[in-house]
LOVEX-150352 format. One record per residue (C-alpha): residue number from 1; residue in one letter; chain; x, y, z. Coordinates in steps of 0.001 Angstrom, whole numbers. Layout:
N
@num:NUM	residu:A	chaine:A	x:X	y:Y	z:Z $
...
# end
This chain:
371
@num:1	residu:X	chaine:A	x:29069	y:130960	z:1425 $
@num:2	residu:X	chaine:A	x:30858	y:129493	z:4535 $
@num:3	residu:X	chaine:A	x:27871	y:130256	z:6584 $
@num:4	residu:X	chaine:A	x:25318	y:128943	z:4294 $
@num:5	residu:X	chaine:A	x:27350	y:125482	z:4990 $
@num:6	residu:X	chaine:A	x:27524	y:126466	z:8554 $
@num:7	residu:X	chaine:A	x:24085	y:126555	z:9129 $
@num:8	residu:X	chaine:A	x:23381	y:122589	z:8877 $
@num:9	residu:X	chaine:A	x:26449	y:122109	z:10746 $
@num:10	residu:X	chaine:A	x:25093	y:123950	z:13817 $
@num:11	residu:X	chaine:A	x:21727	y:122708	z:13331 $
@num:12	residu:X	chaine:A	x:22953	y:119054	z:13841 $
@num:13	residu:X	chaine:A	x:24912	y:119978	z:17001 $
@num:14	residu:X	chaine:A	x:22443	y:121162	z:18823 $
@num:15	residu:X	chaine:A	x:19622	y:118919	z:17413 $
@num:16	residu:X	chaine:A	x:21668	y:115827	z:16562 $
@num:17	residu:X	chaine:A	x:25071	y:115600	z:18954 $
@num:18	residu:X	chaine:A	x:24372	y:117630	z:22127 $
@num:19	residu:X	chaine:A	x:21137	y:115299	z:23631 $
@num:20	residu:X	chaine:A	x:23327	y:112158	z:23065 $
@num:21	residu:X	chaine:A	x:24303	y:110584	z:26509 $
@num:22	residu:X	chaine:A	x:27900	y:111178	z:25809 $
@num:23	residu:X	chaine:A	x:31012	y:113017	z:27782 $
@num:24	residu:X	chaine:A	x:31204	y:116796	z:27559 $
@num:25	residu:X	chaine:A	x:34799	y:116362	z:26282 $
@num:26	residu:X	chaine:A	x:33479	y:114121	z:23606 $
@num:27	residu:X	chaine:A	x:30962	y:116555	z:22474 $
@num:28	residu:X	chaine:A	x:33066	y:119492	z:22123 $
@num:29	residu:X	chaine:A	x:35595	y:117172	z:20362 $
@num:30	residu:X	chaine:A	x:32755	y:116242	z:17523 $
@num:31	residu:X	chaine:A	x:31387	y:119355	z:17462 $
@num:32	residu:X	chaine:A	x:35059	y:120878	z:16189 $
@num:33	residu:X	chaine:A	x:35313	y:118056	z:13847 $
@num:34	residu:X	chaine:A	x:31822	y:118508	z:12160 $
@num:35	residu:X	chaine:A	x:32729	y:122108	z:12035 $
@num:36	residu:X	chaine:A	x:35759	y:121525	z:10463 $
@num:37	residu:X	chaine:A	x:34294	y:119249	z:7997 $
@num:38	residu:X	chaine:A	x:31695	y:122337	z:7313 $
@num:39	residu:X	chaine:A	x:34295	y:124740	z:6077 $
@num:40	residu:X	chaine:A	x:35591	y:122588	z:3587 $
@num:41	residu:X	chaine:A	x:35248	y:125296	z:914 $
@num:42	residu:X	chaine:A	x:37005	y:127764	z:3395 $
@num:43	residu:X	chaine:A	x:40297	y:125291	z:3472 $
@num:44	residu:X	chaine:A	x:40058	y:124830	z:-58 $
@num:45	residu:X	chaine:A	x:40070	y:128724	z:-598 $
@num:46	residu:X	chaine:A	x:42987	y:129100	z:1852 $
@num:47	residu:X	chaine:A	x:44844	y:126128	z:395 $
@num:48	residu:X	chaine:A	x:44926	y:127491	z:-3666 $
@num:49	residu:X	chaine:A	x:43170	y:130900	z:-3411 $
@num:50	residu:X	chaine:A	x:39473	y:129914	z:-4210 $
@num:51	residu:X	chaine:A	x:36930	y:127455	z:-2938 $
@num:52	residu:X	chaine:A	x:36926	y:125703	z:-6480 $
@num:53	residu:X	chaine:A	x:40273	y:124118	z:-6258 $
@num:54	residu:X	chaine:A	x:41239	y:122214	z:-2754 $
@num:55	residu:X	chaine:A	x:45236	y:122093	z:-3118 $
@num:56	residu:X	chaine:A	x:45203	y:118885	z:-614 $
@num:57	residu:X	chaine:A	x:46571	y:115858	z:-521 $
@num:58	residu:X	chaine:A	x:44180	y:113186	z:-2026 $
@num:59	residu:X	chaine:A	x:43454	y:111413	z:1644 $
@num:60	residu:X	chaine:A	x:42262	y:115161	z:2978 $
@num:61	residu:X	chaine:A	x:40123	y:115685	z:5 $
@num:62	residu:X	chaine:A	x:38153	y:111975	z:448 $
@num:63	residu:X	chaine:A	x:38104	y:112938	z:4340 $
@num:64	residu:X	chaine:A	x:36771	y:116467	z:3476 $
@num:65	residu:X	chaine:A	x:34181	y:115186	z:1164 $
@num:66	residu:X	chaine:A	x:33334	y:112226	z:3378 $
@num:67	residu:X	chaine:A	x:32461	y:114586	z:6492 $
@num:68	residu:X	chaine:A	x:30717	y:117129	z:4481 $
@num:69	residu:X	chaine:A	x:28368	y:114847	z:3114 $
@num:70	residu:X	chaine:A	x:27814	y:113195	z:6752 $
@num:71	residu:X	chaine:A	x:26898	y:116508	z:7949 $
@num:72	residu:X	chaine:A	x:24752	y:117019	z:4765 $
@num:73	residu:X	chaine:A	x:22808	y:113639	z:5000 $
@num:74	residu:X	chaine:A	x:22695	y:113948	z:9063 $
@num:75	residu:X	chaine:A	x:21303	y:117411	z:8783 $
@num:76	residu:X	chaine:A	x:18405	y:116173	z:6499 $
@num:77	residu:X	chaine:A	x:17861	y:113154	z:8479 $
@num:78	residu:X	chaine:A	x:17606	y:114861	z:11488 $
@num:79	residu:X	chaine:A	x:15263	y:117370	z:9735 $
@num:80	residu:X	chaine:A	x:12919	y:114682	z:9372 $
@num:81	residu:X	chaine:A	x:13347	y:113373	z:12360 $
@num:82	residu:X	chaine:A	x:12313	y:116645	z:14286 $
@num:83	residu:X	chaine:A	x:9535	y:116877	z:11625 $
@num:84	residu:X	chaine:A	x:8113	y:114024	z:12480 $
@num:85	residu:X	chaine:A	x:8560	y:114498	z:16411 $
@num:86	residu:X	chaine:A	x:6557	y:117658	z:15869 $
@num:87	residu:X	chaine:A	x:3790	y:116256	z:13868 $
@num:88	residu:X	chaine:A	x:3296	y:113440	z:16683 $
@num:89	residu:X	chaine:A	x:3264	y:116346	z:19737 $
@num:90	residu:X	chaine:A	x:855	y:118388	z:17625 $
@num:91	residu:X	chaine:A	x:-1408	y:115435	z:16939 $
@num:92	residu:X	chaine:A	x:-1391	y:114046	z:20356 $
@num:93	residu:X	chaine:A	x:-680	y:116621	z:22499 $
@num:94	residu:X	chaine:A	x:1893	y:114739	z:23948 $
@num:95	residu:X	chaine:A	x:5283	y:115330	z:24698 $
@num:96	residu:X	chaine:A	x:8070	y:112649	z:23764 $
@num:97	residu:X	chaine:A	x:11696	y:112019	z:24106 $
@num:98	residu:X	chaine:A	x:13588	y:111093	z:20929 $
@num:99	residu:X	chaine:A	x:15180	y:107555	z:21735 $
@num:100	residu:X	chaine:A	x:19030	y:107649	z:21667 $
@num:101	residu:X	chaine:A	x:18510	y:104935	z:19298 $
@num:102	residu:X	chaine:A	x:16880	y:106491	z:16656 $
@num:103	residu:X	chaine:A	x:19465	y:109323	z:16735 $
@num:104	residu:X	chaine:A	x:22730	y:106938	z:16662 $
@num:105	residu:X	chaine:A	x:20714	y:105041	z:13775 $
@num:106	residu:X	chaine:A	x:20595	y:108224	z:11603 $
@num:107	residu:X	chaine:A	x:24143	y:109267	z:12870 $
@num:108	residu:X	chaine:A	x:25688	y:105897	z:11554 $
@num:109	residu:X	chaine:A	x:23365	y:105859	z:8156 $
@num:110	residu:X	chaine:A	x:24605	y:109311	z:7257 $
@num:111	residu:X	chaine:A	x:28184	y:108078	z:8065 $
@num:112	residu:X	chaine:A	x:27767	y:105119	z:5659 $
@num:113	residu:X	chaine:A	x:25585	y:106753	z:2627 $
@num:114	residu:X	chaine:A	x:28583	y:109649	z:2879 $
@num:115	residu:X	chaine:A	x:31737	y:106841	z:2601 $
@num:116	residu:X	chaine:A	x:29650	y:104979	z:-115 $
@num:117	residu:X	chaine:A	x:28977	y:108394	z:-2027 $
@num:118	residu:X	chaine:A	x:32343	y:109370	z:-1814 $
@num:119	residu:X	chaine:A	x:33767	y:105818	z:-2732 $
@num:120	residu:X	chaine:A	x:30882	y:105753	z:-6178 $
@num:121	residu:X	chaine:A	x:32372	y:108978	z:-7231 $
@num:122	residu:X	chaine:A	x:35922	y:108932	z:-7013 $
@num:123	residu:X	chaine:A	x:35686	y:105113	z:-8582 $
@num:124	residu:X	chaine:A	x:36782	y:104637	z:-12027 $
@num:125	residu:X	chaine:A	x:33902	y:104921	z:-14598 $
@num:126	residu:X	chaine:A	x:32305	y:101904	z:-16423 $
@num:127	residu:X	chaine:A	x:31821	y:101967	z:-19878 $
@num:128	residu:X	chaine:A	x:28003	y:102393	z:-20763 $
@num:129	residu:X	chaine:A	x:27161	y:101546	z:-24803 $
@num:130	residu:X	chaine:A	x:24358	y:103252	z:-26317 $
@num:131	residu:X	chaine:A	x:22531	y:102744	z:-29415 $
@num:132	residu:X	chaine:A	x:21315	y:105822	z:-31647 $
@num:133	residu:X	chaine:A	x:19072	y:105897	z:-34533 $
@num:134	residu:X	chaine:A	x:19713	y:108670	z:-36593 $
@num:135	residu:X	chaine:A	x:17182	y:107896	z:-39730 $
@num:136	residu:X	chaine:A	x:19249	y:109813	z:-42372 $
@num:137	residu:X	chaine:A	x:22847	y:108508	z:-41567 $
@num:138	residu:X	chaine:A	x:24473	y:107977	z:-44527 $
@num:139	residu:X	chaine:A	x:25598	y:104042	z:-45134 $
@num:140	residu:X	chaine:A	x:29093	y:104430	z:-44438 $
@num:141	residu:X	chaine:A	x:28971	y:105507	z:-41214 $
@num:142	residu:X	chaine:A	x:26748	y:102770	z:-40425 $
@num:143	residu:X	chaine:A	x:28087	y:101446	z:-36815 $
@num:144	residu:X	chaine:A	x:30225	y:104641	z:-36474 $
@num:145	residu:X	chaine:A	x:31308	y:104938	z:-33145 $
@num:146	residu:X	chaine:A	x:31935	y:107995	z:-30900 $
@num:147	residu:X	chaine:A	x:33554	y:107773	z:-27426 $
@num:148	residu:X	chaine:A	x:32555	y:110565	z:-24965 $
@num:149	residu:X	chaine:A	x:34060	y:111770	z:-22059 $
@num:150	residu:X	chaine:A	x:32878	y:114401	z:-19573 $
@num:151	residu:X	chaine:A	x:33902	y:116312	z:-16674 $
@num:152	residu:X	chaine:A	x:37246	y:114861	z:-16257 $
@num:153	residu:X	chaine:A	x:38163	y:117517	z:-13299 $
@num:154	residu:X	chaine:A	x:41611	y:116296	z:-12920 $
@num:155	residu:X	chaine:A	x:42803	y:117447	z:-9583 $
@num:156	residu:X	chaine:A	x:44765	y:115780	z:-6778 $
@num:157	residu:X	chaine:A	x:41392	y:113947	z:-6390 $
@num:158	residu:X	chaine:A	x:41612	y:112668	z:-9710 $
@num:159	residu:X	chaine:A	x:45447	y:112603	z:-10742 $
@num:160	residu:X	chaine:A	x:47896	y:111284	z:-13069 $
@num:161	residu:X	chaine:A	x:47369	y:107954	z:-12327 $
@num:162	residu:X	chaine:A	x:43567	y:107978	z:-12630 $
@num:163	residu:X	chaine:A	x:44005	y:109968	z:-16088 $
@num:164	residu:X	chaine:A	x:46263	y:107189	z:-17305 $
@num:165	residu:X	chaine:A	x:43183	y:104556	z:-16255 $
@num:166	residu:X	chaine:A	x:40826	y:106606	z:-17982 $
@num:167	residu:X	chaine:A	x:43300	y:106836	z:-21059 $
@num:168	residu:X	chaine:A	x:43652	y:103173	z:-21197 $
@num:169	residu:X	chaine:A	x:39739	y:102414	z:-20536 $
@num:170	residu:X	chaine:A	x:39004	y:104803	z:-23746 $
@num:171	residu:X	chaine:A	x:41698	y:103656	z:-26120 $
@num:172	residu:X	chaine:A	x:40590	y:99881	z:-25430 $
@num:173	residu:X	chaine:A	x:37139	y:100713	z:-26946 $
@num:174	residu:X	chaine:A	x:38457	y:101518	z:-30369 $
@num:175	residu:X	chaine:A	x:36282	y:103960	z:-31078 $
@num:176	residu:X	chaine:A	x:36181	y:105883	z:-34329 $
@num:177	residu:X	chaine:A	x:36188	y:109379	z:-32583 $
@num:178	residu:X	chaine:A	x:37081	y:110325	z:-29471 $
@num:179	residu:X	chaine:A	x:35033	y:113171	z:-27994 $
@num:180	residu:X	chaine:A	x:35553	y:115385	z:-24417 $
@num:181	residu:X	chaine:A	x:32751	y:117680	z:-23337 $
@num:182	residu:X	chaine:A	x:34378	y:120005	z:-21144 $
@num:183	residu:X	chaine:A	x:35574	y:120449	z:-17721 $
@num:184	residu:X	chaine:A	x:39291	y:118965	z:-18329 $
@num:185	residu:X	chaine:A	x:40487	y:120475	z:-14819 $
@num:186	residu:X	chaine:A	x:40030	y:122104	z:-11848 $
@num:187	residu:X	chaine:A	x:43290	y:124387	z:-11514 $
@num:188	residu:X	chaine:A	x:46202	y:126092	z:-13731 $
@num:189	residu:X	chaine:A	x:48111	y:124672	z:-16598 $
@num:190	residu:X	chaine:A	x:51250	y:125168	z:-13740 $
@num:191	residu:X	chaine:A	x:49102	y:122592	z:-11295 $
@num:192	residu:X	chaine:A	x:47398	y:120048	z:-13609 $
@num:193	residu:X	chaine:A	x:50477	y:119943	z:-16795 $
@num:194	residu:X	chaine:A	x:51097	y:116235	z:-15313 $
@num:195	residu:X	chaine:A	x:47719	y:115080	z:-14399 $
@num:196	residu:X	chaine:A	x:46404	y:115842	z:-18112 $
@num:197	residu:X	chaine:A	x:49214	y:114476	z:-19947 $
@num:198	residu:X	chaine:A	x:48294	y:110844	z:-20350 $
@num:199	residu:X	chaine:A	x:45437	y:112242	z:-22522 $
@num:200	residu:X	chaine:A	x:47800	y:112899	z:-25475 $
@num:201	residu:X	chaine:A	x:47963	y:109307	z:-25576 $
@num:202	residu:X	chaine:A	x:43990	y:108956	z:-26650 $
@num:203	residu:X	chaine:A	x:43948	y:107691	z:-29864 $
@num:204	residu:X	chaine:A	x:40776	y:107269	z:-32656 $
@num:205	residu:X	chaine:A	x:40726	y:107233	z:-36218 $
@num:206	residu:X	chaine:A	x:39139	y:110032	z:-36694 $
@num:207	residu:X	chaine:A	x:40855	y:112381	z:-33900 $
@num:208	residu:X	chaine:A	x:40174	y:113875	z:-30511 $
@num:209	residu:X	chaine:A	x:37918	y:116449	z:-30185 $
@num:210	residu:X	chaine:A	x:36457	y:118750	z:-27235 $
@num:211	residu:X	chaine:A	x:34603	y:121838	z:-26129 $
@num:212	residu:X	chaine:A	x:35491	y:124074	z:-23073 $
@num:213	residu:X	chaine:A	x:33441	y:123617	z:-20077 $
@num:214	residu:X	chaine:A	x:32708	y:126102	z:-17432 $
@num:215	residu:X	chaine:A	x:35884	y:124817	z:-15344 $
@num:216	residu:X	chaine:A	x:38339	y:125859	z:-18088 $
@num:217	residu:X	chaine:A	x:37384	y:129822	z:-17986 $
@num:218	residu:X	chaine:A	x:38289	y:129786	z:-13927 $
@num:219	residu:X	chaine:A	x:41679	y:128754	z:-14464 $
@num:220	residu:X	chaine:A	x:43122	y:131166	z:-17538 $
@num:221	residu:X	chaine:A	x:41295	y:129813	z:-20367 $
@num:222	residu:X	chaine:A	x:43727	y:131150	z:-23116 $
@num:223	residu:X	chaine:A	x:46681	y:129130	z:-21615 $
@num:224	residu:X	chaine:A	x:44805	y:126041	z:-21451 $
@num:225	residu:X	chaine:A	x:43336	y:125961	z:-24953 $
@num:226	residu:X	chaine:A	x:47134	y:126298	z:-26043 $
@num:227	residu:X	chaine:A	x:48183	y:123171	z:-23447 $
@num:228	residu:X	chaine:A	x:45348	y:121321	z:-24782 $
@num:229	residu:X	chaine:A	x:46357	y:122062	z:-28428 $
@num:230	residu:X	chaine:A	x:49527	y:120500	z:-27580 $
@num:231	residu:X	chaine:A	x:48191	y:117390	z:-26396 $
@num:232	residu:X	chaine:A	x:46841	y:117015	z:-30140 $
@num:233	residu:X	chaine:A	x:43020	y:117626	z:-28939 $
@num:234	residu:X	chaine:A	x:41396	y:119923	z:-31298 $
@num:235	residu:X	chaine:A	x:38968	y:122464	z:-29542 $
@num:236	residu:X	chaine:A	x:35553	y:122936	z:-31638 $
@num:237	residu:X	chaine:A	x:34964	y:126709	z:-30595 $
@num:238	residu:X	chaine:A	x:31604	y:127713	z:-32096 $
@num:239	residu:X	chaine:A	x:32843	y:125687	z:-35532 $
@num:240	residu:X	chaine:A	x:32551	y:122287	z:-36896 $
@num:241	residu:X	chaine:A	x:34835	y:120041	z:-38712 $
@num:242	residu:X	chaine:A	x:33772	y:117302	z:-41104 $
@num:243	residu:X	chaine:A	x:34171	y:113138	z:-40728 $
@num:244	residu:X	chaine:A	x:34250	y:111489	z:-44092 $
@num:245	residu:X	chaine:A	x:33571	y:107850	z:-45150 $
@num:246	residu:X	chaine:A	x:34618	y:107865	z:-49285 $
@num:247	residu:X	chaine:A	x:31897	y:110762	z:-50325 $
@num:248	residu:X	chaine:A	x:29682	y:110745	z:-47365 $
@num:249	residu:X	chaine:A	x:29994	y:113321	z:-44841 $
@num:250	residu:X	chaine:A	x:29131	y:113426	z:-40652 $
@num:251	residu:X	chaine:A	x:28919	y:116983	z:-39479 $
@num:252	residu:X	chaine:A	x:30702	y:117281	z:-35935 $
@num:253	residu:X	chaine:A	x:30225	y:120817	z:-34162 $
@num:254	residu:X	chaine:A	x:31229	y:122469	z:-30910 $
@num:255	residu:X	chaine:A	x:30243	y:125624	z:-29395 $
@num:256	residu:X	chaine:A	x:31651	y:126985	z:-26267 $
@num:257	residu:X	chaine:A	x:30190	y:127267	z:-22640 $
@num:258	residu:X	chaine:A	x:27305	y:129413	z:-21709 $
@num:259	residu:X	chaine:A	x:29604	y:130756	z:-18781 $
@num:260	residu:X	chaine:A	x:32132	y:132269	z:-21459 $
@num:261	residu:X	chaine:A	x:30884	y:135937	z:-21269 $
@num:262	residu:X	chaine:A	x:31321	y:136110	z:-17794 $
@num:263	residu:X	chaine:A	x:34665	y:135655	z:-18326 $
@num:264	residu:X	chaine:A	x:35218	y:138138	z:-21277 $
@num:265	residu:X	chaine:A	x:35661	y:135237	z:-23682 $
@num:266	residu:X	chaine:A	x:33411	y:134262	z:-26948 $
@num:267	residu:X	chaine:A	x:30116	y:133218	z:-25691 $
@num:268	residu:X	chaine:A	x:28137	y:129939	z:-27398 $
@num:269	residu:X	chaine:A	x:27248	y:130751	z:-31041 $
@num:270	residu:X	chaine:A	x:25371	y:127790	z:-32576 $
@num:271	residu:X	chaine:A	x:24522	y:129812	z:-36103 $
@num:272	residu:X	chaine:A	x:28831	y:130367	z:-35994 $
@num:273	residu:X	chaine:A	x:29299	y:126669	z:-35215 $
@num:274	residu:X	chaine:A	x:27056	y:125277	z:-38560 $
@num:275	residu:X	chaine:A	x:28085	y:128048	z:-40979 $
@num:276	residu:X	chaine:A	x:28204	y:126794	z:-44048 $
@num:277	residu:X	chaine:A	x:28049	y:123220	z:-42704 $
@num:278	residu:X	chaine:A	x:26825	y:120850	z:-45789 $
@num:279	residu:X	chaine:A	x:23345	y:118969	z:-45474 $
@num:280	residu:X	chaine:A	x:24653	y:115838	z:-43408 $
@num:281	residu:X	chaine:A	x:23667	y:114506	z:-39861 $
@num:282	residu:X	chaine:A	x:25545	y:116800	z:-37129 $
@num:283	residu:X	chaine:A	x:26615	y:116051	z:-33914 $
@num:284	residu:X	chaine:A	x:26895	y:118835	z:-31668 $
@num:285	residu:X	chaine:A	x:29566	y:118829	z:-28286 $
@num:286	residu:X	chaine:A	x:28010	y:121295	z:-25554 $
@num:287	residu:X	chaine:A	x:29065	y:121156	z:-22314 $
@num:288	residu:X	chaine:A	x:25812	y:122389	z:-21045 $
@num:289	residu:X	chaine:A	x:22390	y:120865	z:-22015 $
@num:290	residu:X	chaine:A	x:20264	y:123552	z:-21115 $
@num:291	residu:X	chaine:A	x:20127	y:124998	z:-25074 $
@num:292	residu:X	chaine:A	x:18802	y:121929	z:-26298 $
@num:293	residu:X	chaine:A	x:15858	y:122830	z:-27646 $
@num:294	residu:X	chaine:A	x:17641	y:125435	z:-29772 $
@num:295	residu:X	chaine:A	x:19874	y:122655	z:-31244 $
@num:296	residu:X	chaine:A	x:17068	y:120490	z:-32108 $
@num:297	residu:X	chaine:A	x:15429	y:123329	z:-34025 $
@num:298	residu:X	chaine:A	x:18820	y:123709	z:-36039 $
@num:299	residu:X	chaine:A	x:18396	y:120045	z:-37048 $
@num:300	residu:X	chaine:A	x:21526	y:118662	z:-34802 $
@num:301	residu:X	chaine:A	x:20995	y:114798	z:-34961 $
@num:302	residu:X	chaine:A	x:22957	y:113978	z:-31939 $
@num:303	residu:X	chaine:A	x:23524	y:116662	z:-28480 $
@num:304	residu:X	chaine:A	x:26145	y:115541	z:-26490 $
@num:305	residu:X	chaine:A	x:26798	y:117149	z:-22864 $
@num:306	residu:X	chaine:A	x:27660	y:116788	z:-19483 $
@num:307	residu:X	chaine:A	x:28066	y:119456	z:-16493 $
@num:308	residu:X	chaine:A	x:25281	y:118282	z:-14210 $
@num:309	residu:X	chaine:A	x:27541	y:115107	z:-12765 $
@num:310	residu:X	chaine:A	x:23685	y:113126	z:-13247 $
@num:311	residu:X	chaine:A	x:22475	y:115519	z:-10587 $
@num:312	residu:X	chaine:A	x:24790	y:113704	z:-8032 $
@num:313	residu:X	chaine:A	x:22288	y:112181	z:-5324 $
@num:314	residu:X	chaine:A	x:18471	y:111735	z:-6058 $
@num:315	residu:X	chaine:A	x:16407	y:114424	z:-4808 $
@num:316	residu:X	chaine:A	x:19462	y:116719	z:-5504 $
@num:317	residu:X	chaine:A	x:19251	y:115726	z:-9082 $
@num:318	residu:X	chaine:A	x:15739	y:117194	z:-9219 $
@num:319	residu:X	chaine:A	x:17131	y:120624	z:-8443 $
@num:320	residu:X	chaine:A	x:20247	y:120071	z:-11186 $
@num:321	residu:X	chaine:A	x:17498	y:119271	z:-13458 $
@num:322	residu:X	chaine:A	x:15259	y:122618	z:-12990 $
@num:323	residu:X	chaine:A	x:18982	y:124312	z:-13610 $
@num:324	residu:X	chaine:A	x:19570	y:122898	z:-16948 $
@num:325	residu:X	chaine:A	x:16009	y:122833	z:-18249 $
@num:326	residu:X	chaine:A	x:15225	y:119491	z:-17151 $
@num:327	residu:X	chaine:A	x:18103	y:117474	z:-18516 $
@num:328	residu:X	chaine:A	x:20387	y:116275	z:-16006 $
@num:329	residu:X	chaine:A	x:21011	y:112660	z:-16872 $
@num:330	residu:X	chaine:A	x:21174	y:110075	z:-19387 $
@num:331	residu:X	chaine:A	x:18781	y:109955	z:-22671 $
@num:332	residu:X	chaine:A	x:16398	y:112595	z:-23936 $
@num:333	residu:X	chaine:A	x:14607	y:112931	z:-26970 $
@num:334	residu:X	chaine:A	x:14032	y:117119	z:-27888 $
@num:335	residu:X	chaine:A	x:12019	y:117370	z:-30866 $
@num:336	residu:X	chaine:A	x:13865	y:114956	z:-33533 $
@num:337	residu:X	chaine:A	x:17037	y:115245	z:-31783 $
@num:338	residu:X	chaine:A	x:18808	y:112787	z:-29478 $
@num:339	residu:X	chaine:A	x:20776	y:114489	z:-26628 $
@num:340	residu:X	chaine:A	x:22761	y:112530	z:-24156 $
@num:341	residu:X	chaine:A	x:23793	y:114335	z:-20661 $
@num:342	residu:X	chaine:A	x:26500	y:112251	z:-19403 $
@num:343	residu:X	chaine:A	x:26908	y:111425	z:-15502 $
@num:344	residu:X	chaine:A	x:30214	y:112794	z:-16068 $
@num:345	residu:X	chaine:A	x:33723	y:110701	z:-15981 $
@num:346	residu:X	chaine:A	x:34815	y:112554	z:-13165 $
@num:347	residu:X	chaine:A	x:33137	y:114751	z:-10401 $
@num:348	residu:X	chaine:A	x:34808	y:118220	z:-8814 $
@num:349	residu:X	chaine:A	x:36699	y:117610	z:-6107 $
@num:350	residu:X	chaine:A	x:34261	y:120062	z:-3973 $
@num:351	residu:X	chaine:A	x:31634	y:117612	z:-3521 $
@num:352	residu:X	chaine:A	x:32886	y:114520	z:-4570 $
@num:353	residu:X	chaine:A	x:29449	y:112634	z:-3695 $
@num:354	residu:X	chaine:A	x:27640	y:110112	z:-5890 $
@num:355	residu:X	chaine:A	x:24369	y:108263	z:-5179 $
@num:356	residu:X	chaine:A	x:22760	y:106085	z:-7759 $
@num:357	residu:X	chaine:A	x:24630	y:108209	z:-10257 $
@num:358	residu:X	chaine:A	x:27754	y:106157	z:-11410 $
@num:359	residu:X	chaine:A	x:30673	y:107781	z:-13582 $
@num:360	residu:X	chaine:A	x:30889	y:106753	z:-17026 $
@num:361	residu:X	chaine:A	x:32680	y:106526	z:-19973 $
@num:362	residu:X	chaine:A	x:30075	y:106735	z:-22855 $
@num:363	residu:X	chaine:A	x:30663	y:104499	z:-26264 $
@num:364	residu:X	chaine:A	x:27546	y:105818	z:-29023 $
@num:365	residu:X	chaine:A	x:26859	y:103501	z:-31886 $
@num:366	residu:X	chaine:A	x:25407	y:105137	z:-34706 $
@num:367	residu:X	chaine:A	x:22740	y:103362	z:-36609 $
@num:368	residu:X	chaine:A	x:20109	y:104161	z:-39521 $
@num:369	residu:X	chaine:A	x:17308	y:101813	z:-37554 $
@num:370	residu:X	chaine:A	x:16664	y:101164	z:-34136 $
@num:371	residu:X	chaine:A	x:18857	y:98472	z:-32836 $
# end
């Protein structure tokens, strides 16, 4: 893994840095800095025992993400520049020297874009309001609101203070129901206990429900289930609950994550989740959107997912979409079912970069007709 990230760094050292007309001591210094930045996940492993969890001070996590992003963007720009140069040489049979101005420009652009991406990834999420039409929605549930948090990834990057602000933003919406679609944390309970504590203050009249994401399984899943219960968060593990308004019912179901079986835990089972569910509209919580087609076949009315972080960066989002059956960000119609894939409220500290894929808190208003 670390060698993979070293390759683009070596590429830009020799193709971008070394041709620059600057002193050799400065070239060596910048080369070392780039190599250090490219090994971000190695330093994370050394800090915590896993590349999934950088246990550094927050400013170092921000700096490493900026360096890592700058290397990634610069490698892409340099590859484009080299390809264009090669095309020119082949087409015109004339060698050219890439002007220093071009090299400096792509270097500054990469640094700037990376800074923007880190800022966008780590800022407070904005509230997004989504109206969802469910034709068989009971009249009693007209204008019913569900607030979704997704992919909080509470870490040193998103610590207690950030969780407190997100909790305040969520509660301020006064939704009827709050749901969390997985990836609460990165790290064991012993490290994240204070960071996640503010979630206990989440409040909605019909409660706070959630499903696990893949990251919960990396850090003692069973211990996290116990701790989440102590925060008054009800986990739906291949099961459902009934929301009622008088004699009217709405089914809220949840499944475990697709990665569960790899950790010797209960895999997702939609049949079990919907067993004995009454004939009523179904809202499904599923961390990953990949199985949306199967959910639609089971007559789920609305599926709420996350996991993809919206694809994070244009271009990269196409690869993320391919890994998730084409579902990466926002609204989709799958048969008669509405699917919403959240960009995420937070993001994994190992790749805290977003461009045009802002973090979000999403509030859904259920209606019987389009509004």
